[in-house]
C-alpha positions in Angstrom: -12.9 16.3 -57.3 -15.9 14.0 -57.4 -15.8 10.3 -58.4 -16.6 10.9 -62.1 -13.8 13.6 -62.5 -11.3 11.2 -60.9 -12.5 8.4 -63.1 -12.1 10.5 -66.3 -8.6 11.5 -65.1 -7.3 8.0 -64.1 -8.9 6.0 -66.8 -7.9 8.6 -69.4 -4.2 8.5 -68.2 -4.2 4.7 -68.3 -5.7 4.6 -71.8 -3.2 7.1 -73.0 -0.4 4.8 -71.6 -1.8 1.8 -73.4 -2.1 3.6 -76.7 1.4 5.1 -76.3 2.9 1.6 -75.7 1.1 0.2 -78.7 2.6 3.0 -80.9 6.0 2.4 -79.4 5.8 -1.4 -79.8 4.3 -1.6 -83.3 4.8 -5.0 -84.8 6.7 -5.0 -88.1 6.9 -8.8 -88.8 4.8 -11.9 -88.4 7.1 -13.0 -85.6 6.6 -9.7 -83.7 2.8 -9.8 -84.4 2.4 -13.4 -83.2 5.0 -13.9 -80.5 6.5 -10.5 -79.8 9.7 -11.6 -81.6 10.3 -14.3 -79.0 12.4 -11.8 -77.0 10.3 -10.8 -74.0 12.3 -11.1 -70.6 10.9 -13.7 -68.2 9.9 -11.1 -65.5 8.0 -8.9 -68.0 6.4 -12.0 -69.6 5.3 -13.2 -66.1 3.5 -9.9 -65.6 2.0 -10.0 -69.1 0.9 -13.6 -68.5 -0.7 -12.6 -65.2 -2.6 -9.8 -66.8 -3.6 -12.0 -69.8 -4.9 -14.7 -67.4 -6.5 -12.5 -64.8 -9.5 -11.3 -66.7 -12.6 -9.4 -65.8 -13.7 -12.6 -64.2 -10.8 -12.6 -61.8 -10.9 -8.8 -61.0 -14.6 -8.0 -61.2 -16.6 -11.2 -60.9 -14.7 -13.8 -58.8 -14.9 -11.9 -55.5 -18.6 -11.2 -56.3 -19.2 -14.9 -56.7 -17.4 -15.7 -53.5 -19.3 -12.9 -51.8 -22.7 -14.5 -52.6 -21.7 -18.2 -52.7 -19.4 -18.2 -49.7 -17.7 -21.5 -49.4 -19.0 -22.7 -52.7 -17.2 -19.8 -54.4 -13.8 -21.4 -53.5 -14.2 -23.6 -56.6 -13.0 -20.6 -58.7 -10.0 -20.0 -56.5 -8.9 -23.7 -56.5 -9.7 -24.3 -60.1 -8.0 -21.3 -61.7 -4.9 -21.3 -59.5 -4.5 -25.1 -59.6 -4.9 -24.9 -63.4 -2.1 -22.4 -63.8 0.3 -24.7 -61.9 -0.8 -27.6 -64.1 -0.1 -25.4 -67.2 3.3 -24.3 -65.9 4.5 -27.8 -65.1 3.0 -30.0 -67.7 2.6 -27.9 -70.8 4.5 -24.7 -71.1 8.1 -25.9 -71.4 7.2 -28.7 -73.9 5.2 -26.4 -76.1 7.9 -23.9 -76.0 10.4 -26.6 -77.1 8.1 -27.5 -80.0 8.5 -23.9 -81.1 5.2 -23.1 -82.9 3.2 -19.9 -82.7 -0.2 -21.3 -81.8 -2.0 -24.3 -80.3 -3.6 -25.2 -83.7 -0.1 -25.0 -85.1 1.1 -27.6 -82.5 -2.0 -29.8 -83.2 -1.6 -29.6 -87.0 2.2 -30.5 -86.9 2.1 -33.0 -84.1 -0.8 -34.9 -85.6 0.5 -34.4 -89.2 -3.0 -33.3 -90.4 -4.6 -30.2 -91.8 -7.9 -31.6 -90.7 -6.7 -31.8 -87.1 -5.4 -28.2 -87.5 -8.8 -27.0 -88.8 -10.7 -28.7 -85.9 -8.2 -27.0 -83.5 -8.8 -23.6 -85.2 -12.6 -24.0 -84.8 -12.1 -25.0 -81.1 -9.8 -22.0 -80.5 -12.2 -19.6 -82.1 -15.2 -21.0 -80.2 -13.4 -20.9 -76.8 -12.0 -17.5 -77.4 -15.3 -15.9 -78.4 -17.0 -17.4 -75.4 -14.3 -16.1 -73.2 -14.1 -12.6 -74.7 -17.9 -12.1 -74.3 -17.3 -12.1 -70.6 -14.5 -9.5 -70.9 -16.6 -7.1 -73.0 -19.5 -7.4 -70.5 -17.1 -6.5 -67.8 -15.9 -3.4 -69.7 -19.6 -2.4 -70.2 -20.4 -2.8 -66.4 -17.4 -0.5 -65.5 -18.3 2.2 -68.0 -22.0 2.2 -67.2 -21.3 3.1 -63.6 -18.2 5.2 -63.6 -18.6 7.1 -66.8 -22.4 7.2 -66.5 -23.0 5.8 -70.0 -25.2 2.8 -71.0 -23.5 -0.6 -70.8 -23.7 -1.0 -74.6 -22.0 2.3 -75.2 -19.3 1.3 -72.7 -18.7 -1.9 -74.6 -18.3 0.1 -77.9 -15.7 2.3 -76.2 -13.8 -0.7 -75.0 -13.9 -2.3 -78.4 -12.3 0.9 -79.9 -9.4 0.8 -77.4 -8.7 -2.9 -77.8 -9.0 -2.6 -81.6 -6.3 0.1 -81.7 -3.5 -1.6 -79.7 -4.3 -5.2 -80.8 -4.4 -4.3 -84.5 -1.4 -2.0 -84.4 1.0 -3.8 -82.0 0.0 -7.4 -82.3 1.6 -9.6 -79.6 4.5 -7.2 -79.2 2.2 -4.3 -78.4 -0.2 -6.4 -76.4 2.7 -7.9 -74.3 4.0 -4.6 -73.1 0.6 -3.1 -72.7 -0.3 -6.1 -70.5 2.7 -5.3 -68.3 1.3 -1.9 -67.7 -2.2 -3.3 -67.2 -1.0 -5.7 -64.6 0.5 -2.9 -62.6 -2.7 -0.9 -62.8 -5.0 -3.8 -62.0 -3.0 -5.1 -59.0 -2.6 -1.6 -57.5 -6.3 -1.0 -58.0 -7.3 -4.3 -56.4 -4.9 -4.1 -53.4 -5.4 -0.4 -52.4 -9.1 -0.6 -51.5 -8.6 -4.1 -50.0 -6.0 -2.7 -47.6 -8.1 0.4 -46.8 -11.1 -1.8 -45.9 -9.1 -4.3 -44.0 -7.8 -1.5 -41.8 -11.3 0.0 -41.4 -13.0 -3.3 -40.5 -10.4 -5.4 -38.7 -7.6 -3.0 -37.9 -5.0 -5.0 -39.9 -3.4 -3.8 -43.2 -3.2 -7.3 -44.6 -6.5 -8.3 -46.2 -5.5 -12.0 -46.1 -5.0 -11.7 -42.3 -8.2 -9.6 -41.9 -10.2 -12.3 -43.6 -9.8 -14.5 -40.4 -9.5 -11.6 -37.9 -11.9 -10.0 -35.4 -13.9 -6.9 -36.3 -13.0 -3.7 -34.7 -15.3 -2.5 -31.8 -16.9 0.1 -34.2 -18.1 -2.9 -36.3 -19.4 -4.8 -33.3 -16.4 -7.0 -32.5 -16.3 -10.8 -33.0 -14.8 -12.8 -35.8 -15.7 -11.6 -39.3 -16.6 -15.1 -40.6 -18.7 -15.9 -37.5 -20.6 -12.7 -38.0 -21.2 -13.5 -41.7 -22.4 -17.0 -40.8 -24.9 -15.5 -38.3 -26.2 -12.9 -40.7 -26.6 -15.5 -43.4 -28.6 -17.8 -41.2 -30.8 -14.9 -40.1 -31.7 -14.0 -43.7 -32.4 -17.6 -44.7 -29.1 -18.2 -46.6 -26.7 -21.2 -46.1 -24.0 -20.2 -43.6 -21.2 -18.3 -45.4 -18.6 -20.9 -44.5 -20.7 -23.9 -45.4 -21.3 -25.2 -48.9 -24.6 -26.1 -50.5 -23.4 -27.5 -53.8 -23.2 -31.3 -54.2 -19.6 -32.5 -53.7 -19.5 -34.1 -57.2 -20.4 -30.7 -58.8 -17.7 -28.9 -56.7 -15.1 -31.4 -57.9 -16.2 -31.4 -61.5 -16.4 -27.5 -61.7 -13.0 -27.2 -60.0 -11.4 -29.8 -62.3 -13.0 -28.2 -65.4 -11.5 -24.8 -64.4 -8.1 -26.4 -63.8 -7.7 -28.3 -67.0 -9.5 -25.5 -68.9 -6.8 -23.1 -67.7 -4.1 -25.5 -69.0 -5.9 -25.6 -72.3 -6.5 -21.9 -72.9 -4.9 -20.9 -76.2 -4.3 -17.2 -75.3 -2.3 -18.2 -72.1 -0.3 -21.0 -73.8 0.9 -18.6 -76.6 2.5 -16.4 -73.9 5.2 -19.0 -73.4 6.3 -18.7 -77.1 7.2 -15.0 -76.5 10.4 -15.8 -74.4 13.8 -16.6 -75.9 14.4 -20.0 -74.3 12.7 -23.0 -72.7 14.2 -22.1 -69.3 12.7 -18.6 -69.6 9.3 -20.2 -70.1 9.6 -22.0 -66.8 10.9 -18.8 -65.0 8.2 -16.6 -66.5 5.6 -19.2 -65.4 6.9 -18.9 -61.8 6.8 -15.2 -61.9 3.3 -15.2 -63.2 2.2 -17.5 -60.4 3.6 -15.0 -57.8 1.8 -12.1 -59.5 -1.4 -14.0 -59.8 -1.2 -15.1 -56.1 -1.3 -11.4 -55.0 -4.8 -11.0 -56.3 -6.1 -14.5 -55.6 -5.1 -14.6 -52.0 -6.8 -11.2 -51.5 -10.1 -12.1 -53.3 -11.7 -14.1 -50.4 -11.1 -11.1 -48.0 -12.5 -8.6 -50.5 -15.6 -10.9 -50.9 -16.2 -11.2 -47.2 -15.7 -7.4 -46.6 -18.2 -6.5 -49.4 -20.8 -9.1 -48.2 -20.6 -7.9 -44.6 -20.9 -4.2 -45.5 -23.7 -4.9 -48.0 -25.9 -6.8 -45.5 -25.3 -4.4 -42.6 -25.9 -1.2 -44.5 -28.9 -2.3 -46.7 -30.9 -5.1 -45.1 -34.0 -3.9 -43.2 -33.1 -0.3 -43.9 -35.7 2.3 -44.9 -35.2 3.2 -48.6 -35.0 6.9 -47.8 -32.1 6.2 -45.3 -30.1 4.0 -47.7 -26.5 5.2 -48.4 -25.8 7.2 -51.5 -23.9 4.4 -53.2 -27.1 2.3 -53.4 -29.0 5.0 -55.3 -26.0 5.7 -57.6 -25.7 2.1 -58.6 -29.5 1.9 -59.0 -29.1 4.1 -62.0 -27.1 1.4 -63.8 -29.9 -1.2 -63.3 -27.4 -3.5 -61.6 -29.0 -3.2 -58.2 -32.7 -2.6 -57.6 -35.5 -2.7 -55.1 -39.3 -3.2 -55.3 -41.3 -2.7 -52.1 -43.5 -5.8 -52.2 -45.1 -5.2 -48.7 -45.3 -1.4 -48.9 -43.4 -0.9 -45.7 -40.7 1.3 -47.3 -37.9 -0.9 -46.0 -35.5 -3.2 -48.0 -36.2 -6.8 -47.3 -33.2 -8.9 -48.3 -33.7 -12.6 -47.7 -33.0 -15.8 -49.7 -34.9 -16.0 -53.0 -35.2 -14.3 -56.3 -36.6 -10.8 -56.2 -38.0 -11.1 -59.8 -38.8 -13.7 -62.4 -37.9 -13.3 -66.0 -36.0 -10.2 -67.3 -36.6 -7.1 -65.2 -38.1 -4.0 -66.8 -36.6 -0.7 -65.8 -39.1 2.2 -65.5 -38.0 5.5 -64.0 -40.5 7.3 -61.7 -43.0 4.5 -61.4 -44.4 3.5 -58.0 -42.8 4.5 -54.8 -40.1 7.2 -54.8 -36.8 5.8 -56.0 -38.4 2.6 -57.2 -36.5 1.8 -60.4 -37.3 -1.7 -61.3 -40.6 -3.5 -61.9 -41.2 -6.9 -63.4 -44.0 -8.5 -65.3 -43.9 -11.1 -62.6 -42.8 -10.7 -59.0 -41.9 -13.8 -57.0 -44.0 -14.8 -54.0 -41.0 -14.8 -51.6 -40.2 -11.9 -49.4 -36.9 -10.9 -51.1 -37.2 -7.4 -52.5 -33.6 -6.8 -53.5 -32.0 -7.6 -56.9 -28.2 -7.4 -57.0 -26.0 -8.2 -60.0 -23.0 -10.2 -58.7 -20.6 -8.4 -61.0 -20.9 -5.1 -59.1 -19.5 -6.2 -55.7 -15.8 -5.4 -56.3 -16.6 -2.2 -58.2 -19.1 -1.0 -55.5 -17.0 -2.2 -52.5 -15.0 1.1 -52.1 -18.2 3.1 -52.2 -20.0 0.8 -49.8 -17.0 1.3 -47.4 -17.1 5.1 -48.0 -13.5 5.3 -49.3 -12.1 8.4 -51.0 -13.2 9.2 -54.5 -9.8 8.6 -56.1 -9.8 5.0 -54.7 -13.2 4.4 -56.3 -11.9 5.7 -59.6 -8.8 3.6 -59.3 -10.9 0.4 -59.1 -12.7 1.4 -62.3 -9.3 1.7 -64.1 -8.3 -1.7 -62.7 -11.4 -3.4 -63.9 -10.9 -2.0 -67.3 -7.3 -3.1 -67.3 -8.2 -6.6 -66.4 -10.9 -6.9 -69.0 -9.0 -5.2 -71.8 -5.8 -7.2 -71.3 -7.5 -10.5 -71.6 -9.7 -9.4 -74.5 -6.6 -8.3 -76.4 -4.9 -11.7 -75.9 -8.1 -13.6 -77.0 -8.6 -11.5 -80.1 -5.0 -12.1 -81.1 -5.6 -15.9 -80.8 -8.6 -15.6 -83.1 -6.6 -13.5 -85.6 -3.6 -15.8 -85.7 -5.9 -18.9 -85.9 -7.5 -17.4 -89.0 -4.5 -15.8 -90.7 -1.7 -18.2 -89.8 -3.3 -21.6 -89.2 -6.1 -21.4 -91.7 -5.2 -19.2 -94.6 -1.4 -19.4 -94.5 -1.1 -23.1 -93.6 -3.9 -24.5 -95.6 -5.1 -22.2 -98.4 -2.1 -20.2 -99.4 1.3 -21.4 -98.2 3.1 -18.9 -100.4 1.4 -15.9 -98.7 3.9 -13.2 -98.0 4.8 -12.0 -94.5 3.3 -8.6 -95.1 0.0 -10.0 -96.5 -0.2 -12.4 -93.6 0.1 -9.6 -91.0 -2.5 -7.6 -93.0 -5.0 -10.5 -92.9 -4.3 -11.0 -89.2 -5.1 -7.3 -88.6 -8.3 -7.6 -90.6 -9.2 -10.7 -88.6 -8.7 -8.8 -85.3 -11.1 -6.1 -86.6 -13.8 -8.6 -87.4 -13.2 -10.4 -84.1 -13.7 -7.1 -82.2 -17.0 -6.6 -83.8 -18.3 -10.1 -83.0 -16.9 -9.8 -79.5 -18.8 -6.6 -79.0 -22.0 -8.3 -80.1 -21.5 -11.0 -77.5 -20.7 -8.4 -74.9 -23.9 -6.6 -75.6 -25.9 -9.9 -75.6 -24.0 -12.0 -73.1 -25.1 -15.6 -72.2 -24.6 -15.0 -68.5 -22.8 -12.9 -65.9 -19.0 -12.5 -66.4 -17.6 -15.3 -64.3 -20.3 -17.7 -65.5 -19.5 -17.0 -69.2 -15.8 -17.5 -68.5 -16.5 -20.8 -66.7 -18.2 -22.0 -69.9 -15.1 -21.0 -71.9 -12.9 -23.0 -69.5 -15.2 -26.0 -69.8 -14.9 -25.9 -73.6 -11.1 -25.6 -73.4 -10.9 -28.5 -71.0 -13.0 -30.7 -73.3 -11.2 -29.9 -76.5 -7.5 -28.8 -76.1 -6.2 -30.3 -72.8 -6.4 -34.0 -73.8 -5.1 -33.5 -77.3 -2.1 -31.5 -76.0 -1.3 -33.8 -73.0 -1.4 -36.9 -75.2 0.5 -35.1 -77.9 3.3 -34.6 -75.5 3.3 -37.8 -73.4 1.8 -40.5 -75.6 3.6 -41.0 -78.9 1.1 -43.6 -80.1 -1.6 -40.9 -80.3 -2.4 -40.3 -84.0 -4.4 -37.9 -86.0 -7.5 -40.0 -86.1 -7.7 -40.2 -82.3 -7.0 -36.5 -81.9 -9.7 -35.4 -84.3 -12.3 -37.8 -82.9 -11.5 -36.8 -79.3 -11.7 -33.0 -79.9 -14.9 -33.3 -81.8 -16.6 -35.6 -79.3 -15.4 -33.6 -76.3 -16.3 -30.1 -77.3 -19.4 -31.3 -79.1 -20.8 -33.0 -75.9 -19.8 -30.0 -73.7 -21.2 -27.4 -76.0 -24.5 -29.3 -76.5 -24.9 -29.7 -72.7 -24.3 -26.0 -72.0 -26.5 -24.8 -74.9 -29.4 -27.0 -73.9 -29.5 -26.0 -70.2 -28.6 -22.3 -70.8 -30.4 -21.4 -74.0 -32.8 -24.1 -75.3 -34.4 -25.1 -72.0 -33.1 -22.8 -69.2 -36.1 -23.8 -67.1 -34.6 -27.3 -66.8 -31.3 -26.0 -65.4 -31.7 -27.5 -62.0 -29.7 -30.1 -60.2 -32.4 -32.7 -60.5 -32.1 -32.6 -64.3 -28.3 -32.5 -64.6 -26.3 -35.5 -65.6 -25.1 -37.2 -62.4 -25.8 -33.8 -60.7 -23.1 -32.0 -62.7 -23.9 -28.4 -63.6 -23.2 -26.8 -67.0 -20.2 -25.0 -65.4 -18.6 -28.4 -64.5 -19.6 -30.5 -67.5 -16.3 -29.7 -69.2 -14.7 -32.3 -67.0 -17.0 -35.0 -68.4 -16.3 -33.7 -71.9 -12.5 -34.0 -71.2 -13.0 -37.6 -70.0 -15.0 -38.4 -73.2 -12.2 -36.8 -75.3 -9.5 -38.9 -73.6 -11.5 -42.2 -74.0 -12.5 -41.6 -77.6 -9.0 -40.5 -78.5 -7.4 -43.5 -76.9 -9.8 -46.0 -78.4 -9.7 -44.5 -81.9 -5.9 -44.3 -81.8 -5.7 -48.0 -80.8 -7.7 -49.2 -83.8 -6.1 -47.0 -86.4 -2.5 -46.8 -87.8 0.3 -45.5 -85.6 1.8 -42.1 -86.4 4.8 -42.0 -88.6 8.2 -42.8 -87.1 9.5 -39.2 -87.3 6.4 -38.0 -85.4 7.1 -40.5 -82.6 10.7 -39.5 -82.5 9.6 -35.8 -82.2 7.4 -36.7 -79.2 10.3 -38.4 -77.5 12.5 -35.3 -78.0 9.7 -33.0 -76.6 9.9 -34.6 -73.2 13.6 -33.7 -72.9 13.5 -29.9 -73.4 17.2 -29.2 -73.9 17.1 -26.5 -76.5 15.3 -23.2 -77.0 13.3 -24.4 -80.0 13.2 -21.2 -82.1 9.7 -20.2 -82.8 8.9 -20.9 -86.4 6.3 -20.2 -89.0 7.3 -23.2 -91.1 
């Protein structure tokens, strides 16, 4: 069978599995819809958490970033894994002890204020929609290549699948679907990585192959040394050297860390287990499952980069491998012959300015992409970073079923996280906004119905952002982490560890933190993108790292406002004291 037939078979089987689980695990109560009845075993919850957390950014885009950025791409590895440890140690057990369904629920009750709850709801929706845009974009990229449909049609298909099992099953359906999705995505990530490690370095462990010597067929020598040499020849910074200012590396890494610890769709996973101890155990399992992919990503990135350069650079177009021309059809990789020599010149610099315009059959044979304005540099190759993991098996000439498996894995990663985010949006609207503030007497059945309607609306909005994304997948996700870092992390940390923190401080901190961060990102990415260079950044900090500054502003504003306004009630201060000694299960409650 060819790649497309294998893709239809494997993706079809996995989709049937997800839908079957959703039907089997249909939620019948608000507790099942919001926290899966708080009865998920720690091992299963660890797998579901890993799938929820490892999004399209982890599966599709992270290795692509590392592949192009080299050393600088390590910020994503350090930030996301370090953030999960922070979440497991500092937040998960205490929030589980508190026993509420959602982060806005925690904020509203801890800060004894519906205004604080409303601000938290707005932050949760804002962060979740930013994050889910990246997931829908990832779904579209996979579908556009492997099912040979336009990206926008692929996004619509993904919306339909997520809508079905998120609306029907709620958190109960999503949890067990995510267990299946983790198995699919990790198998899909590891199999081609092992194949390519054996092919290039002769070792079956990708992590070991990353630092190993190439086989004689690939020219011998250490892989990273070869990559450094190739990069220098093409005018790039050496692969193992960084070009980012150290302050930006630190601020992006820290924003990703504390953003992870403030992501509402990950935090809610710790409400789905029976006891506080189970929250700790499931966090440990999740870290093990996450580490499998994250320790493999640098190797996948290096393998893909080496194969790309050696098979494409300075090669006559008519002699390019078939994978290149296949991916050209998606518009995610393209070549324009600037010097009319028929060869692909791949060097440092942008191939095109502005948005490329795709025109079939114009110019030299196979030339798919032209632009209103070509740059003056010699680079003739346009590559979308999000294709590197998906194209890697084809670049390495692996069997068709492996290529199809990667497509199924990419879809599993994107859909699992999208479902968790959409549920956060629906619970924020139905439970924290309507139930808690507008209609406390709302029946359980009516609340679940409103939550399902909210999911449906959220799917439509998410689809729009997927069709019109504000950046490539990992970049969009980095913005979401920055927004979470500047809004939720300080208010949760101080809510647990600083009993003097009051509602006035929390509200002022959240508004100032997320307001500053969002304004900075919107200015440099949308209002004045031409100014998005390091010379114009505040202290040399990029939009991806500005969430750390927003977090600092949040902490400072919260602390100052709390000091000059009345202390919280005595019962709230006693509650905070009890949170730091998690001795009970803390039954998840709607009240």
